[in-house]
Structures are given as C-alpha cells and as structure tokens.
C-alpha positions in Angstrom: 0.0 0.0 0.0 1.4 3.4 -1.0 1.5 6.4 1.3 -2.1 7.1 0.5 -4.5 4.9 -1.4 -8.2 4.0 -1.7 -9.6 1.7 1.0 -10.8 -0.8 -1.7 -7.1 -1.4 -2.6 -6.1 -2.6 0.9 -5.3 -6.3 0.7 -7.3 -8.7 2.8 -5.6 -9.1 6.2 -3.9 -5.7 6.1 -4.5 -2.7 8.4 -4.4 1.0 7.5 -5.6 4.3 9.0 -8.1 6.6 7.5 -6.4 9.7 5.9 -9.5 11.4 4.4 -13.0 10.8 3.2 -13.9 12.2 -0.2 -17.6 12.5 0.5 -19.8 15.5 1.5 -23.0 15.8 3.3 -25.1 12.8 4.4 -22.8 10.2 3.0 -19.9 11.7 4.9 -22.0 11.9 8.1 -23.0 8.2 7.8 -19.4 7.1 7.5 -18.4 9.2 10.4 -21.3 7.7 12.4 -19.8 4.3 11.8 -16.6 5.6 13.4 -14.7 6.2 10.3 -12.8 9.4 11.1 -9.3 10.5 10.3 -6.8 8.2 12.1 -9.2 5.3 12.6 -7.6 1.9 12.1 -9.3 -0.3 9.6 -8.6 -3.9 8.7 -9.7 -5.6 5.5 -11.2 -9.0 6.5 -13.0 -10.7 3.7 -14.0 -10.2 0.0 -17.2 -11.6 -1.3 -16.8 -14.1 -4.1 -17.6 -11.4 -6.6 -15.2 -9.0 -4.9 -17.9 -6.6 -3.8 -18.7 -5.8 -1.0 -15.7 -6.2 1.2 -15.9 -6.7 5.0 -13.8 -4.4 7.2 -13.1 -4.3 11.0 -13.8 -0.8 12.1 -13.6 0.1 15.9 -14.6 -3.5 16.8 -17.4 -3.9 14.4 -17.5 -5.8 11.1 -18.9 -3.6 8.4 -19.4 -4.5 4.7 -18.9 -1.7 2.3 -19.3 -1.5 -1.5 -16.4 -0.6 -3.8 -18.2 2.7 -4.9 -18.0 3.8 -1.3 -14.5 2.5 -0.4 -12.9 4.0 -3.5 -13.6 7.4 -1.9 -12.0 6.6 1.4 -8.3 7.2 1.5 -6.0 5.3 3.8 -2.4 5.1 4.7 -0.2 2.7 6.8 
C-alpha cells in the first residue's frame, strides 16, 4: 500500500488508517457515524466471491462496504 490509497485497494488481512473521506453531506456523516474518522484503524477482513462488497473491521465492528464507497475513502499505513 502506498503512502495514501483508496480503501478498496487494501489487501485482505492488512491494516491501515483513514487519511481522508472524499464524501460530502449525508454520505460523509453516515461514514463518520460508523466511526470512520481520520486516524481510525481499519482492517480488511473478507471479500465476497464477486469481490464486492468487502468486510472491514472498524472500531470493533465488522462492516461490509461496496467498492463505490471505499474508493472514496483514502487510507495510509
């Protein structure tokens, strides 16, 4: 993983921290309500057989997110 990359590019089993969220308004608020704020550690857990959605461990909860959402969440190691 580069210095900053999209969350959907994080390999399964790897951890990273949220750098920024490229959403505005309600979508941004929903992600923040899930605990996804700058500095939050996220671990990629599983990919569905089709590769979408992907399950992530975020603040002790497993949350499945679609690629169209995770491509707008930037993370770094």
